[in-house]
C-alpha positions in Angstrom: -13.7 73.1 -50.1 -11.3 75.9 -51.0 -14.0 78.5 -50.8 -15.1 77.3 -47.4 -11.5 77.2 -46.0 -10.8 80.6 -47.4 -13.9 82.1 -45.9 -13.1 80.5 -42.6 -9.6 82.0 -42.5 -10.8 85.4 -43.6 -13.6 85.3 -41.0 -11.0 84.5 -38.4 -9.1 87.7 -39.1 -9.7 90.7 -36.8 -12.0 93.5 -38.4 -9.1 96.0 -38.4 -6.9 93.7 -40.3 -9.7 93.0 -42.8 -10.2 96.8 -43.4 -6.4 97.4 -43.8 -6.1 94.6 -46.3 -9.0 95.9 -48.4 -7.4 99.4 -48.7 -3.9 98.3 -49.1 -2.3 98.5 -52.5 -0.7 95.0 -52.1 -4.1 93.3 -51.4 -3.6 91.1 -54.4 -0.3 89.8 -52.9 -1.9 89.2 -49.6 -4.8 87.3 -51.1 -2.3 85.2 -53.1 -0.4 84.3 -50.0 -3.7 83.4 -48.3 -4.6 81.1 -51.2 -1.2 79.3 -50.8 -2.1 78.7 -47.2 -5.5 77.3 -48.1 -3.9 75.0 -50.6 -1.3 73.9 -48.1 -4.0 73.1 -45.6 -6.0 71.2 -48.2 -2.9 69.0 -48.9 -2.5 68.4 -45.2 -6.1 67.3 -45.0 -5.7 65.0 -48.0 -2.6 63.4 -46.3 -4.8 62.9 -43.2 -7.4 61.0 -45.3 -10.0 63.8 -45.3 -11.0 64.4 -48.9 -14.1 65.5 -50.6 -14.9 61.8 -51.2 -13.9 60.8 -47.6 -17.5 59.9 -46.6 -17.7 57.4 -49.5 -14.3 55.9 -48.6 -15.2 55.6 -45.0 -18.5 53.9 -45.9 -16.7 51.4 -48.1 -14.1 50.7 -45.4 -16.9 50.3 -42.8 -18.7 47.8 -45.0 -15.6 45.7 -45.5 -15.0 45.6 -41.7 -18.7 44.5 -41.2 -18.2 41.7 -43.7 -15.0 40.5 -42.0 -16.8 40.6 -38.6 -19.7 38.6 -40.0 -17.3 35.9 -41.4 -15.5 35.7 -38.1 -18.8 35.3 -36.2 -19.8 32.5 -38.6 -16.5 30.7 -38.1 -16.8 31.1 -34.3 -20.4 29.8 -34.3 -19.3 26.8 -36.5 -16.5 26.0 -34.0 -18.8 26.3 -31.1 -21.4 24.0 -32.7 -18.6 21.4 -33.5 -17.3 21.6 -29.9 -20.8 20.9 -28.4 -22.5 18.7 -31.0 -19.9 17.7 -33.6 -17.7 14.5 -33.8 -15.0 16.1 -31.6 -17.5 17.2 -28.9 -16.4 15.9 -25.5 -13.3 14.2 -26.9 -10.0 14.3 -25.0 -6.7 12.5 -25.6 -4.1 12.5 -22.8 -1.1 10.3 -22.1 2.6 10.1 -21.5 5.9 8.6 -22.8 8.2 6.9 -20.3 11.6 5.7 -21.6 13.5 3.9 -18.8 17.1 3.0 -18.1 17.8 0.0 -15.9 20.9 -1.7 -14.4 20.3 -5.2 -13.0 23.2 -6.4 -10.9 22.5 -10.2 -10.9 21.8 -10.3 -14.6 24.7 -8.0 -15.3 22.4 -6.2 -17.7 22.0 -2.5 -18.4 20.3 -0.5 -21.1 17.2 1.3 -22.1 13.7 -0.1 -22.0 10.9 1.4 -24.1 7.9 -0.4 -25.6 9.6 -3.8 -24.8 7.7 -6.8 -26.0 8.2 -9.4 -23.3 5.8 -12.0 -21.9 7.9 -12.2 -18.7 6.3 -10.0 -16.1 9.0 -9.0 -13.7 9.3 -6.8 -10.6 11.7 -4.4 -12.3 10.0 -4.3 -15.7 6.3 -4.1 -15.2 4.2 -1.4 -16.8 7.1 1.0 -17.2 9.1 2.0 -20.3 5.8 2.6 -22.1 3.6 4.8 -24.3 0.2 5.4 -22.7 -2.8 7.0 -24.4 -6.1 7.7 -22.6 -8.9 8.5 -25.1 -12.2 9.7 -23.6 -15.4 10.7 -25.3 -18.2 12.4 -23.3 -21.7 12.2 -24.8 -23.4 15.4 -23.6 -22.7 17.8 -20.7 -23.1 17.8 -17.0 -22.6 15.1 -14.3 -25.1 12.7 -15.8 -23.5 12.6 -19.3 -22.4 9.1 -20.2 -18.8 8.5 -21.5 -16.5 5.9 -22.9 -12.8 5.6 -22.1 -10.1 3.5 -23.8 -6.5 3.1 -22.5 -3.9 2.1 -25.1 -0.6 0.8 -23.8 1.3 -1.3 -26.5 3.2 -4.3 -25.2 3.4 -2.9 -21.6 -0.2 -2.9 -20.4 -2.7 -5.5 -19.3 -3.2 -6.8 -22.8 0.4 -8.0 -23.2 0.3 -11.1 -21.1 -2.5 -11.1 -18.5 -5.3 -10.7 -21.0 -4.4 -13.6 -23.3 -2.0 -11.4 -25.3 0.5 -14.2 -25.7 3.4 -13.8 -28.0 1.3 -11.4 -30.2 1.3 -8.8 -27.5 -1.6 -6.6 -26.6 -2.7 -3.0 -27.4 -5.4 -2.3 -24.9 -4.9 -1.7 -21.2 -8.5 -0.9 -20.2 -11.8 0.0 -22.0 -15.0 0.8 -20.2 -18.3 2.5 -20.6 -19.7 4.7 -17.8 -23.5 5.3 -17.5 -24.4 7.8 -14.8 -27.6 7.1 -13.0 -27.4 10.4 -11.0 -24.8 12.9 -9.9 -23.5 10.3 -7.3 -24.2 6.9 -8.9 -22.8 5.2 -12.1 -23.0 1.9 -13.9 -19.7 0.8 -15.5 -18.9 -2.0 -17.9 -16.0 -3.4 -19.9 -12.3 -4.1 -19.1 -11.5 -2.5 -15.8 -8.4 -2.4 -13.5 -8.4 -3.9 -10.0 -9.9 -1.7 -7.2 -7.3 -3.0 -4.6 -4.3 -1.3 -3.2 -2.9 2.2 -2.9 -0.7 2.2 -6.0 -1.6 3.4 -9.5 -0.4 1.8 -12.7 0.4 5.0 -14.7 4.0 6.1 -14.4 3.2 9.8 -14.4 1.2 9.5 -11.2 3.3 6.8 -9.6 5.9 8.5 -7.3 8.5 5.7 -7.5 10.0 4.2 -10.7 9.1 0.5 -10.0 5.9 -0.8 -8.4 5.7 -2.4 -5.0 5.6 -6.2 -4.5 1.9 -6.2 -3.6 0.9 -4.4 -6.8 3.0 -6.8 -8.9 2.3 -10.1 -7.2 -0.5 -10.0 -4.7 -3.5 -7.9 -5.7 -5.9 -9.0 -8.5 -5.0 -7.7 -12.0 -7.9 -6.8 -14.3 -11.6 -7.7 -14.6 -14.0 -7.9 -17.5 -17.6 -7.4 -16.4 -20.3 -5.1 -15.0 -20.0 -2.8 -12.0 -21.7 -0.1 -9.9 -20.0 2.8 -8.2 -21.3 5.6 -6.0 -20.4 8.2 -3.4 -22.1 10.4 -0.9 -22.8 14.1 -1.6 -20.2 15.1 0.9 -17.6 12.8 -0.7 -16.9 11.1 2.7 -17.7 7.6 1.5 -17.2 6.0 -1.9 -17.9 2.5 -3.0 -17.4 0.2 -6.1 -18.8 -3.3 -6.8 -17.8 -5.4 -9.8 -19.1 -8.7 -11.1 -17.1 -10.3 -13.9 -14.7 -13.0 -15.2 -11.9 -14.3 -13.1 -9.0 -11.8 -13.0 -7.0 -11.3 -16.2 -9.5 -13.1 -18.5 -11.4 -11.4 -21.3 -13.6 -14.4 -21.7 -15.0 -17.3 -19.6 -12.0 -19.7 -19.2 -12.3 -23.3 -20.2 -10.2 -26.4 -19.3 -10.1 -30.1 -19.8 -11.2 -32.6 -17.2 -9.2 -35.7 -16.4 -11.4 -37.7 -18.9 -10.7 -35.1 -21.7 -14.0 -33.3 -21.4 -14.3 -29.5 -21.4 -15.3 -27.5 -18.3 -15.7 -23.8 -18.0 -15.5 -21.5 -15.0 -19.1 -20.6 -14.4 -18.5 -18.9 -11.1 -18.0 -15.1 -11.6 -15.7 -13.1 -9.4 -17.2 -10.6 -7.1 -14.9 -7.7 -6.0 -15.6 -4.5 -4.2 -14.0 -1.5 -2.5 -15.2 1.0 0.2 -13.3 4.2 1.1 -13.8 6.5 4.0 -12.3 10.0 3.9 -11.7 11.8 7.2 -9.6 15.0 7.2 -6.4 14.3 5.4 -6.8 10.5 5.7 -8.4 8.0 3.3 -9.1 4.5 4.6 -9.9 1.8 2.2 -11.0 -1.9 2.2 -11.3 -4.2 -0.8 -11.9 -7.8 -1.4 -12.5 -10.4 -4.1 -14.3 -13.8 -4.0 -14.7 -16.3 -6.8 -13.0 -19.2 -8.6 -9.8 -18.8 -10.5 -7.8 -21.0 -12.8 -5.2 -23.4 -11.3 -2.4 -22.4 -13.6 -0.3 -25.0 -15.4 3.4 -25.2 -15.1 3.6 -24.5 -11.4 3.5 -27.9 -9.9 5.2 -31.3 -10.2 4.3 -33.4 -13.2 2.0 -35.7 -11.3 -0.8 -34.8 -8.9 -0.3 -35.9 -5.2 -3.0 -38.2 -3.9 -6.0 -36.2 -2.8 -4.7 -33.0 -4.3 -5.1 -31.3 -7.7 -1.7 -30.2 -9.1 -1.1 -27.5 -11.6 0.6 -29.4 -14.4 -1.8 -32.2 -14.9 -5.4 -32.7 -16.1 -7.6 -32.2 -13.1 -11.3 -32.6 -12.3 -11.0 -29.2 -10.6 -9.2 -26.8 -13.0 -10.8 -23.8 -11.2 -10.7 -23.5 -7.4 -12.0 -21.1 -4.8 -10.1 -17.8 -4.5 -10.3 -15.2 -1.8 -8.4 -12.0 -1.4 -8.8 -9.0 0.9 -6.7 -5.9 1.7 -6.7 -2.8 3.8 -5.0 0.4 2.8 -4.6 3.9 4.1 -3.4 7.2 2.6 -2.4 10.5 4.3 -2.2 13.3 1.8 -0.9 16.8 2.7 0.4 19.6 0.5 4.0 18.4 0.3 3.9 15.0 2.1 2.0 11.8 1.4 2.1 8.5 3.3 0.6 5.1 2.2 0.2 1.8 3.9 -1.3 -1.6 2.7 -1.9 -5.0 4.2 -2.9 -8.0 2.0 -4.2 -11.5 2.6 -5.0 -14.1 0.0 -5.8 -17.8 -0.4 -6.6 -20.2 -3.3 -7.4 -23.9 -3.0 -5.0 -26.4 -4.5 -3.0 -23.6 -6.3 0.4 -23.8 -4.6 3.4 -25.3 -6.3 3.2 -28.7 -4.6 -0.6 -29.0 -5.2 -1.7 -27.8 -1.8 -3.5 -24.6 -1.0 -1.7 -21.4 -1.8 -1.7 -18.7 0.9 0.0 -15.4 1.0 0.2 -12.2 2.9 2.1 -8.9 2.6 2.6 -5.3 3.6 3.8 -2.1 2.0 4.8 1.3 3.4 5.5 4.4 1.3 6.5 8.0 2.2 6.8 10.8 -0.3 8.1 14.3 0.3 8.2 17.3 -2.1 9.9 20.7 -1.6 11.1 23.6 -3.7 14.8 24.4 -4.3 15.2 27.8 -6.0 18.1 27.0 -8.4 16.4 23.8 -9.6 12.7 24.1 -8.9 10.4 21.4 -7.5 12.1 18.3 -6.1 10.8 15.1 -4.5 12.0 12.0 -2.7 10.3 8.7 -1.8 11.1 5.7 0.4 9.2 2.4 0.2 9.4 -1.0 1.9 7.5 -4.1 0.9 7.1 -7.6 2.3 5.4 -10.6 0.7 5.3 -14.1 2.2 4.3 -16.8 -0.3 6.0 -19.6 1.6 3.0 -21.9 2.0 3.3 -25.3 0.1 6.2 -24.2 -2.0 4.9 -20.8 -3.1 2.0 -19.3 -5.0 0.1 -16.1 -4.8 -2.4 -14.0 -6.7 -0.2 -13.4 -9.7 2.9 -15.5 -8.9 3.1 -18.9 -10.7 6.7 -20.1 -10.0 6.7 -22.0 -13.2 10.5 -22.3 -13.6 11.3 -18.8 -14.6 15.0 -18.1 -15.2 17.3 -15.5 -16.7 17.5 -15.4 -20.5 19.5 -18.4 -21.7 19.4 -20.2 -18.3 17.6 -23.4 -17.3 15.3 -23.3 -14.2 13.8 -26.1 -12.3 10.0 -26.3 -11.8 8.9 -24.4 -8.7 11.7 -21.8 -8.9 11.5 -18.2 -10.1 15.1 -16.9 -10.4 14.0 -13.6 -12.0 11.5 -12.4 -9.3 12.9 -14.4 -6.4 9.8 -16.5 -5.6 9.2 -20.2 -5.2 11.5 -22.8 -3.7 15.2 -22.7 -3.5 17.2 -24.9 -5.9 19.3 -26.0 -2.9 16.2 -27.4 -1.2 15.0 -29.0 -4.4 18.4 -30.7 -4.9 18.4 -32.1 -1.3 14.8 -33.2 -1.3 13.8 -36.8 -1.5 10.4 -36.2 -3.0 11.1 -33.7 -5.8 10.9 -30.7 -3.6 7.3 -31.2 -2.4 8.5 -30.6 1.1 10.2 -27.3 0.3 8.9 -24.0 1.5 8.5 -20.9 -0.8 10.6 -17.8 -0.3 9.6 -14.8 1.8 10.4 -11.6 -0.1 11.3 -8.0 0.8 12.5 -4.9 -0.9 13.4 -1.3 -0.2 13.4 1.4 -2.8 14.8 4.9 -2.6 13.7 7.4 -5.2 14.7 11.0 -6.1 12.5 13.0 -8.4 12.9 16.2 -10.5 10.0 18.2 -11.9 11.5 20.7 -14.4 8.1 21.6 -15.8 4.5 20.6 -15.1 4.7 18.1 -17.9 8.2 16.6 -17.3 9.3 14.3 -14.5 12.7 12.7 -14.1 13.1 9.8 -11.6 16.1 8.1 -10.2 15.8 4.9 -8.1 18.0 2.5 -6.2 16.2 -0.7 -5.2 17.4 -3.6 -3.1 15.5 -6.9 -3.1 16.1 -9.9 -0.9 14.6 -13.2 0.3 15.2 -15.6 3.2 16.4 -18.2 0.6 18.8 -18.2 -2.3 16.1 -17.8 -5.0 17.6 -15.0 -7.2 19.6 -16.3 -10.2 22.9 -14.7 -11.3 24.2 -14.4 -14.8 26.7 -17.2 -14.2 23.9 -19.6 -13.1 24.5 -19.4 -9.4 21.9 -18.4 -6.9 21.8 -15.5 -4.5 19.5 -14.2 -1.7 19.4 -10.7 -3.1 19.6 -8.4 -6.1 20.2 -4.7 -6.7 18.7 -2.4 -9.3 19.5 1.2 -10.4 17.2 2.9 -12.8 16.1 6.2 -14.2 13.1 7.3 -16.2 12.0 10.5 -18.1 8.3 10.9 -18.2 6.6 13.5 -20.5 2.9 14.0 -19.9 0.6 15.5 -22.5 
């Protein structure tokens, strides 16, 4: 290396300088200085990593890099295989947490609600203040891949009360299997929510804090059975048909006859929904036909002649049930509008033993806008009406079984918590135990304000005023009122 560098430097000198150096008496000194320069250059090359053994070092380093790359490629291939064929392939877990603060004026009660375990389904404490998990597993890829989906909602979902949860509570809110027949047709089976109405159950996609009256007390709840769903290639029409148990039953219900024998509800419920999308509008129609249980605890202790009351052994523990509704949705970038109209009827299911009949309406408007200092904001205004006055009250999911505030005593046929059923004043003045009393007609208006600090976080504030045409709301002192006020807030974190 030294010889080569020296020769290169000497060759770079001009011929005249070479000749002068050769004949000069201090040639030795000049050669010594040149040798120092070569050594200095060699040291510089060494510091730069260029050594006589540099090729070998570079070869070792290159081999090490190749080994690292091979290991990374193997790891990447392993992860790719696991994602497409392993146990976690097609698996997703989403959900939210929804702690809620509520102030109830009549009850003089305020505090936080989160994972409450209560069998009393109320208009201000239904499916909120919960933990929600949606676990979905897709078996394959593409639009024809089957999948299973389970919704877990401890104490606050369908399993708590409506699905025979009882005092033990319930964990599952829904669980269904979807088997695609094609890119536009599917078979579904399991525990499925109702197809009626415009409102969703999940708090993170519900614009208001509380649900509307029709969602809580008019539309069917949940079904267990088999269904078919489909849509056109353009997406203009969608449809869904379900055949299953009566609503809110995970099994065929059984009851006793008047002679003590057992009888089961062998008539399944048929329910369907059809939607038509045109521009920014979505028009929907749904209905349900079948037989449902005549719930105990809603009627007088003895059945009227020719009628089948709710708190006695009857030859007809299951009676014909019919429900239908129409809804519409207008969805724009920053504005949405929803409307719904319900009609329902069930034979011998009212409080006084007659036929239960109800109808209701709901309107909702939601607006979002951006405000630079804060970010995305929203507001919502909703009005609901539900008339369950026929034969003392009774609707799809209202039972008027003497519900009262905690620690209070309520008479049969009254519901002092939700404001349904007959008025205690009418019951006291009645000569036949309140059989001639009419059920309450209910309304409410809710005003909500929403903050969206991040895409995962939503904060809601709501003021809600409920009222009826009779004094059917119970106060904390035991008196009765025609109205009640609520103030609430929730913080929803979606993941």
